C-alpha positions in Angstrom: 123.4 8.1 78.9 124.6 11.0 81.2 121.4 11.8 81.6 120.9 9.5 84.1 121.0 10.1 87.7 122.4 6.3 88.1 125.0 6.9 85.9 126.0 10.7 87.5 126.3 9.0 90.9 128.1 6.1 89.7 130.7 7.8 88.0 131.0 10.7 90.9 131.6 7.9 93.1 134.2 6.2 91.1 136.1 8.9 90.5 136.1 9.2 94.2 137.0 5.6 94.8 139.8 6.1 92.3 141.3 9.1 94.2 141.1 7.1 97.4 142.3 3.9 96.7 145.1 5.5 94.5 146.0 7.4 97.1 146.1 4.7 99.6 148.4 2.0 96.8 150.6 5.3 96.1 151.4 5.7 100.2 151.8 2.2 100.5 154.3 1.4 97.4 156.2 4.9 98.6 156.2 3.2 102.3 157.5 0.2 100.9 160.1 1.6 98.8 161.6 3.4 102.0 161.7 0.6 104.2 163.6 -1.3 101.3 165.8 1.5 101.1 166.4 1.6 104.3 167.3 -2.0 105.0 169.8 -1.9 102.0 171.3 1.0 103.9 171.8 -1.1 107.0 172.8 -3.7 105.1 175.6 -2.1 103.2 176.5 -0.4 106.4 177.1 -3.9 108.2 178.8 -5.0 105.2 181.2 -2.0 105.2 181.7 -2.8 108.8 182.6 -6.2 108.1 185.2 -5.2 105.5 186.9 -2.6 107.7 187.3 -5.0 110.8 188.5 -8.0 108.4 191.3 -5.7 106.7 192.1 -3.9 109.7 194.8 -6.3 110.8 196.4 -7.1 107.1 196.6 -3.2 106.5 198.8 -2.9 110.0 201.2 -5.4 108.8 200.7 -4.0 105.5 199.8 -7.6 104.2 198.0 -6.5 100.9 197.5 -9.4 99.3 195.6 -10.8 102.3 193.7 -7.5 102.1 193.2 -8.4 98.1 192.0 -11.8 98.9 189.5 -10.6 101.9 188.0 -7.5 99.4 187.6 -10.2 96.7 186.0 -12.5 99.1 183.4 -10.3 100.4 182.9 -8.4 96.8 181.7 -11.9 95.7 178.8 -12.2 97.6 175.2 -11.4 95.9 174.1 -8.4 95.8 177.3 -6.5 96.4 178.3 -4.6 93.0 182.4 -3.5 94.4 183.9 -3.2 97.3 186.9 -0.3 97.1 189.5 1.5 99.5 190.3 5.5 98.6 193.8 7.0 99.8 193.2 10.4 100.8 194.4 11.6 97.5 191.6 10.2 95.9 193.4 7.0 94.4 191.7 3.6 94.7 194.3 1.4 96.5 192.3 -1.8 96.9 189.6 -2.9 94.9 187.1 -6.3 94.2 187.5 -5.4 90.5 191.7 -5.1 89.6 190.9 -3.1 86.5 190.1 0.3 89.1 193.2 -0.2 91.4 195.5 2.8 91.4 192.6 4.9 89.3 191.9 8.2 90.3 188.7 8.6 91.1 186.3 11.7 90.0 185.4 14.1 92.8 182.1 15.6 90.8 180.7 12.5 89.6 177.7 11.3 91.0 179.3 8.7 93.0 181.2 11.0 95.4 178.8 13.7 95.3 177.4 13.7 98.8 180.7 13.5 100.2 182.7 16.3 98.8 179.2 18.6 98.7 179.0 18.5 102.4 180.4 21.4 104.1 181.0 19.4 106.8 183.8 17.0 107.7 183.8 13.5 106.9 183.8 12.1 109.8 180.9 14.2 111.2 178.3 13.0 108.7 175.7 10.8 110.1 175.2 7.0 108.9 172.3 7.9 106.8 173.9 10.7 105.3 177.1 8.9 103.7 175.0 6.8 101.7 174.1 7.8 98.5 172.1 6.2 95.3 173.4 6.9 91.4 172.5 5.3 88.5 175.5 3.2 86.5 175.1 1.1 83.3 173.7 -2.0 85.0 170.8 0.5 86.8 170.8 2.0 90.1 173.2 1.7 92.7 173.8 2.2 96.6 176.8 3.4 97.8 177.7 3.3 101.7 181.2 4.9 102.6 183.0 4.7 105.7 186.2 6.4 106.9 188.9 4.9 107.9 190.2 6.7 111.0 193.7 7.2 112.2 194.6 4.9 115.1 197.6 5.0 117.7 198.0 1.7 115.8 198.5 3.2 112.9 200.9 6.0 113.3 203.0 3.7 115.6 203.5 0.9 113.7 207.0 -0.2 112.7 206.3 -0.7 108.7 204.4 2.2 107.7 203.7 5.6 109.9 201.1 8.2 110.2 201.5 11.5 111.3 199.2 11.7 114.5 197.3 14.8 113.8 195.9 13.2 110.2 192.3 11.7 111.0 191.1 10.2 108.3 193.5 7.9 106.9 191.4 6.8 103.5 187.9 5.8 102.8 186.0 2.4 102.3 183.2 2.3 100.0 180.6 0.0 99.1 178.5 -0.3 96.7 175.1 -2.4 96.4 172.9 -2.9 93.4 169.3 -1.9 93.7 168.0 -4.0 90.7 166.3 -6.5 92.7 164.6 -3.8 94.9 163.5 -2.0 91.9 162.4 -5.1 90.8 160.4 -5.7 94.2 158.8 -2.1 93.8 157.5 -2.9 90.3 156.1 -5.8 91.3 154.6 -3.8 93.7 153.4 -0.9 92.2 151.7 -3.1 89.3 150.1 -5.6 92.3 148.9 -2.4 93.9 147.2 -0.9 90.5 145.8 -4.4 89.3 144.1 -4.2 92.9 143.0 -1.0 92.9 141.6 -1.4 89.6 139.7 -4.6 90.5 138.8 -3.1 93.9 137.0 0.1 91.8 135.5 -1.9 89.4 134.2 -4.4 92.0 132.6 -1.3 94.1 131.0 0.5 91.2 129.3 -2.7 90.2 128.4 -3.3 93.8 127.2 0.2 94.2 125.6 0.0 90.3 123.6 -3.2 91.3 121.8 -1.9 94.6 121.8 1.8 93.4 119.4 0.1 90.1 117.6 -1.9 92.6 116.8 1.3 95.6 116.9 4.2 93.5 116.9 3.8 89.4 113.9 0.8 89.1 111.6 3.1 91.6 112.5 6.4 89.9 111.7 5.0 86.6 108.5 3.8 87.8 107.7 7.4 89.6 108.5 8.8 86.2 106.6 6.4 83.9 103.1 6.8 86.6 104.2 11.1 86.0 104.0 10.7 81.8 101.1 8.4 82.5 99.5 11.2 84.7 100.8 13.9 82.3 99.1 12.2 79.4 95.3 12.3 81.3 95.5 8.7 82.7 95.2 9.1 86.5 95.1 5.2 86.8 98.6 4.3 87.3 99.2 3.0 91.2 102.8 2.8 92.4 103.5 -0.1 94.5 106.3 0.0 96.5 106.4 -2.1 99.8 109.8 0.3 101.0 109.8 2.5 104.3 112.4 5.1 102.5 111.7 8.5 100.8 110.9 6.6 97.6 108.1 4.5 99.2 106.6 7.9 100.9 107.3 9.5 97.7 105.7 6.6 95.8 102.7 6.6 98.9 102.4 10.5 98.3 101.9 10.1 94.6 99.1 7.2 94.7 97.5 9.8 97.0 97.8 12.5 94.8 96.2 10.6 91.9 93.3 9.4 93.6 92.5 12.9 94.7 93.2 14.5 91.5 90.8 11.6 89.9 88.4 12.1 92.8 88.5 16.3 92.2 88.2 15.4 88.1 85.4 13.4 89.1 83.8 16.4 91.1 84.6 18.9 88.2 82.7 16.3 85.9 79.6 16.2 88.4 80.3 20.3 89.0 80.1 21.2 85.2 77.0 18.6 84.6 75.1 20.2 87.7 76.0 23.9 86.8 74.5 23.0 83.3 71.3 21.5 85.0 71.6 24.3 87.6 71.2 27.0 84.1 68.6 24.5 82.7 66.5 24.3 86.0 67.0 28.5 86.0 65.8 28.7 82.5 63.0 26.4 83.2 61.9 27.8 86.5 59.7 29.9 85.2 57.7 27.5 82.9 57.6 24.9 85.9 56.1 27.6 88.8 53.7 27.9 85.7 51.6 24.7 86.1 52.0 24.9 89.5 50.8 28.3 90.1 47.4 26.3 87.6 47.2 23.6 90.0 47.4 25.7 93.1 44.6 28.0 92.1 42.2 25.1 90.8 42.9 22.9 93.9 41.9 26.4 96.1 39.0 26.9 93.9 37.8 22.9 94.4 38.9 23.2 98.2 36.2 26.0 99.0 33.8 24.5 97.0 34.0 21.1 98.8 33.5 22.4 102.3 30.5 20.3 102.6 32.6 16.7 101.2 35.0 16.1 103.5 36.1 12.8 101.9 37.8 15.3 99.2 38.8 18.2 101.1 41.3 16.2 103.0 42.6 14.9 99.8 42.5 18.6 98.1 43.8 19.9 101.1 47.3 17.5 100.2 47.5 18.7 96.7 47.3 22.6 98.4 49.8 21.9 100.5 52.3 19.7 98.5 51.9 22.1 95.8 52.8 25.1 97.8 55.7 23.2 99.0 56.7 21.9 95.3 57.0 25.7 94.6 59.2 26.2 97.7 61.5 23.1 96.8 62.2 24.9 93.0 62.5 28.3 94.6 65.3 26.4 97.5 67.2 24.7 95.2 68.1 28.3 93.3 68.7 29.7 96.8 70.7 26.6 98.0 73.1 27.4 95.3 73.0 31.4 96.1 73.4 29.9 100.1 70.6 31.9 100.6 69.7 32.1 104.6 66.6 30.1 105.8 63.3 31.9 107.1 62.9 30.7 110.1 60.0 30.7 112.2 59.2 29.1 115.3 57.5 25.6 114.6 57.2 22.1 116.0 59.0 19.7 114.6 57.1 16.9 115.3 54.2 18.7 113.3 57.2 18.5 110.4 57.5 15.2 110.8 54.0 14.3 110.7 53.5 16.4 107.6 56.7 14.4 105.8 55.4 11.1 106.8 52.1 11.5 105.5 53.7 13.0 101.9 55.8 9.7 101.4 52.9 7.2 103.3 52.4 6.3 99.5 56.0 5.3 98.6 56.1 3.4 102.7 52.6 1.3 101.6 54.3 0.3 98.0 57.5 -1.0 99.6 55.6 -2.5 102.7 57.4 -0.8 105.1 55.9 0.5 108.5 57.1 3.7 109.8 57.8 4.1 113.8 57.0 7.6 114.9 58.2 7.9 118.8 57.7 11.6 119.4 58.7 13.6 122.1 55.0 15.5 122.7 56.9 17.6 125.6 59.2 19.0 122.7 58.8 23.0 122.8 58.7 24.8 119.3 61.9 26.0 117.6 63.0 28.6 115.3 63.5 26.9 112.2 62.7 26.8 108.3 59.4 24.5 108.4 59.8 23.4 104.5 63.7 23.3 104.5 63.1 21.0 107.6 60.7 18.8 105.8 62.8 18.4 103.3 65.5 17.2 105.4 62.9 14.6 107.0 61.7 13.7 103.7 64.7 13.0 102.4 66.3 10.8 105.0 63.6 8.7 105.5 63.4 8.2 101.7 67.0 6.8 101.6 66.1 4.7 104.4 63.3 3.2 102.0 65.7 2.9 99.5 68.6 1.0 102.0 65.8 -1.1 103.5 64.9 -4.5 102.2 62.9 -4.9 99.1 60.3 -7.4 101.1 59.8 -4.6 103.8 61.3 -3.7 107.4 60.5 -0.9 109.6 62.0 3.1 110.3 62.0 4.1 113.0 61.7 8.3 113.5 62.4 9.4 117.1 62.8 13.2 119.1 63.7 13.6 122.4 64.9 16.9 124.3 68.4 16.5 125.5 70.7 18.9 127.1 74.2 18.5 126.2 77.6 20.2 127.2 80.0 22.0 124.3 82.5 19.4 124.7 82.5 16.7 121.2 79.5 18.6 120.1 80.0 22.7 119.0 81.9 22.7 115.7 84.7 25.5 114.6 83.0 27.1 111.3 85.8 30.2 110.9 89.1 30.0 112.0 91.8 32.9 111.5 95.7 33.3 112.2 96.7 36.6 114.2 96.9 38.4 110.9 93.7 37.5 109.5 94.1 34.8 107.1 91.9 31.9 106.4 92.4 28.8 108.2 90.3 26.6 107.3 90.7 23.9 104.4 87.6 22.7 102.9 89.7 20.5 100.0 90.4 18.0 103.2 87.5 17.2 105.3 86.9 15.3 109.0 84.1 12.9 109.1 82.9 15.2 106.2 83.1 18.8 108.0 85.7 21.4 106.7 89.0 21.0 108.2 91.4 23.8 110.3 94.3 23.3 108.0 97.8 24.8 109.8 101.6 24.6 109.3 103.7 21.9 111.2 107.3 21.7 111.8 109.0 18.7 114.0 112.6 17.3 113.9 113.8 19.1 111.1 110.6 18.2 108.8 107.6 20.5 107.5 104.3 19.5 106.3 100.5 20.3 106.9 98.0 19.1 110.2 94.3 19.3 109.1 92.5 19.9 112.7 89.2 18.2 113.4 86.5 21.0 113.3 84.6 20.0 116.3 85.5 20.8 119.8 87.1 18.3 121.9 88.1 15.9 119.2 91.1 14.9 117.6 90.8 12.8 114.7 93.3 15.0 112.6 94.9 14.4 109.4 98.6 14.8 109.9 100.4 15.4 106.3 103.7 15.5 108.4 105.3 12.2 110.1 105.6 13.6 114.1 106.8 10.8 116.5 105.0 10.7 120.0 105.6 13.8 122.5 107.4 15.6 119.9 107.9 19.7 120.1 106.0 20.6 117.2 105.7 24.6 115.8 102.4 25.2 114.2 102.1 28.5 112.1 99.8 30.0 109.5 100.0 28.2 106.1 99.7 31.7 104.5 102.1 34.2 106.4 104.0 31.6 108.2 102.9 33.5 111.4 103.5 31.4 114.9 100.0 30.6 115.9 102.4 28.9 119.7 100.9 31.2 122.5 104.2 31.7 124.4 102.0 32.6 128.0 99.7 29.0 128.5 101.3 25.9 128.5 99.0 22.5 128.3 97.6 21.8 131.9 98.2 18.0 131.2 101.4 17.9 129.6 102.8 21.1 129.8 103.6 21.3 126.2 103.0 24.4 124.2 99.8 25.7 122.8 98.8 26.9 120.0 95.3 29.1 119.2 93.6 30.8 116.5 90.4 33.5 116.3 87.2 32.4 115.8 85.4 34.9 114.7 82.6 36.2 117.4 83.4 33.5 119.4 87.1 34.4 121.1 90.0 32.3 120.8 90.5 28.4 120.7 93.3 26.8 122.4 94.8 23.1 122.1 98.1 21.1 123.2 100.6 20.8 120.2 101.4 17.0 121.1 100.3 14.4 118.8 97.8 12.7 120.3 96.9 15.7 123.2 93.4 15.8 123.9 93.4 18.8 125.7 91.6 21.9 123.8 89.9 25.0 125.6 87.2 27.1 124.4 86.6 29.9 126.5 83.5 32.0 124.7 81.7 28.3 124.6 82.3 27.2 127.8 81.1 30.5 129.5 77.5 29.7 127.3 77.6 26.2 129.3 75.4 23.5 128.2 72.8 23.7 125.8 69.1 22.5 125.2 69.0 20.4 121.7 66.3 18.7 120.0 67.5 15.6 118.7 65.9 13.7 116.0 67.0 10.3 114.7 66.0 8.1 111.9 66.7 4.5 111.9 66.6 1.5 109.5 67.8 -1.7 109.6 68.7 -1.7 106.0 71.9 -2.6 103.9 74.1 0.0 105.6 77.1 2.2 104.7 80.9 0.9 104.7 82.9 2.7 107.1 85.4 3.9 104.4 82.5 6.1 102.7 80.7 7.4 106.1 83.3 10.6 106.0 82.2 11.1 102.1 78.6 11.1 102.1 78.0 14.5 103.3 80.1 15.3 100.0 78.3 16.7 97.2 78.0 14.4 94.2 79.0 11.4 95.9 76.6 9.2 95.5 76.6 5.4 96.1 73.2 4.8 93.7 74.7 5.1 90.7 72.7 6.3 87.7 69.5 6.6 90.5 71.0 9.3 92.2 73.2 12.9 92.1 74.6 12.9 95.3 73.2 16.3 96.4 70.5 14.8 98.6 72.7 14.5 101.6 74.3 17.6 100.8 71.6 19.8 100.5 70.5 17.7 104.1 74.1 19.2 105.7 74.0 22.8 104.4 70.2 23.1 105.8 71.1 21.8 109.1 74.7 23.5 109.2 72.6 26.9 108.6 70.2 26.3 111.2 73.7 25.9 113.5 72.7 22.1 114.0 74.3 18.8 113.4 74.1 15.8 111.9 76.0 12.7 112.2 75.6 9.4 111.6 76.4 5.5 112.5 76.2 2.6 110.3 77.0 -1.0 110.0 76.7 -3.0 106.7 74.3 -5.6 107.1 72.3 -4.2 110.3 71.4 -0.6 109.5 71.9 3.2 109.3 71.3 5.9 112.1 70.9 9.5 111.3 70.8 11.8 114.5 69.9 15.9 114.1 70.2 17.8 116.9 68.8 21.2 116.6 69.3 24.2 119.3 66.3 25.4 121.3 66.1 28.9 120.4 67.3 31.2 117.8 
């Protein structure tokens, strides 16, 4: 039972509440006790003064019967136990109890202890010191002594005279029963105990109710979901609408299981593709053998049909495509080994025309018209023509699959553009001052590996994945950061600060982060969330660059916005069993190896546009 955090919490809080309320109740009862005793002490003193004043003249006239009547009358009042007058020898000369008259008191007894224990003379005792509490047969009793002083009227009286130097003639003792006070205190204790008990139970019950709702149930859900995930099922989803830490934890848990499911699927696909790769490596030689035979015979036929132009064109296509097929087999293996493209000067328009010839039959079968708007003034660029032809063919084939079955058109456009590096150039590598790699391939921004940094703000710590495109701030925040909050940014591996202490953001005067890009100098940016200022000195010095821009546009079904960031990931496909998810990933790798960039814009039901920009020159 006590293994549950809720019971531990309630137990700890219950002890604290018990101590607090118990201390309050004890102090309250003690305070009431002190107040009642002081009030009783004051009342006893007033009674003593009343008796002394009432009997004064009777004593001066030596009217003993009259004094007895006064003492008896006052002694019968409620709460007064007994009234006695002692002479200086300790003999009781007057008492409301006739049996005590003439009795010598025990000066060492509890009732006389206060006066005779003190070293001070009786007349110098303060009023609070004249009272004492002792226990009698009927319960606790408070006694109040009041000295009877020797006044001129006493030692000058005719009936009995005392020496003038005698200070105290006797003592008036009034004893009051504390039974009613003790009963009141007992009742107060019982009442305070019941109040404390009810308060503890009520507070604990309310606390238990809210803790069960706010803590226990969410934690139980999280525990059950964790057990489910531990058993291998990555499908559980926690539904918590709260904005507190447990709600954040639930959302993080859902995000984690989602990414784990995606990672498991990718691993599964990777395993399948690895098996396929091993199979491809095993049969590559067998595939190349028939391709070599086809190439040999088609080349031989090409030579024999020089005078037959109707065969020459077809045989030329067979020879060219056989060579390309052989290069594709080799290219797939090279891609797995991240091979470097074999670049030569080529005209991108010629590459597009050859690609169009290859897929002419597919276009015809699907009743699709290929519109080519090619800029004839484009200069030659340094590319791997075979790889680039593969890119164009894959994009057009994808556009065919996305187009309506009743036909349509696909437009391929080329033109020459000049662009500044802002918003175009991508960071492909990033390092902290100690040389640790900051690139994160697991979290991508628009399909591109991001730059991962450790951030601290408002006593919170987490990761930020920065947009790798220079001038773009589509950052992914793993930590809540308030607008305009100061953020400390460091390396997630060695915790070395990435802040440049010598620079401030020229726009908002905030701290600036900086990291090293291999062979490209320092990359700098504003640390404020939403801050757009960035500066990459090496790239800015290069100025504007000229690009060959190729666009492939269709009017097909389009791609949902939530999928646009995933389409370039390996093994991600929207074609189900009909696709491997490698097509666009291969395209991405080819374009990236050419120092180019590919982007996509799409709207469901209206179509998709892929844009490729390849730099002119090496």
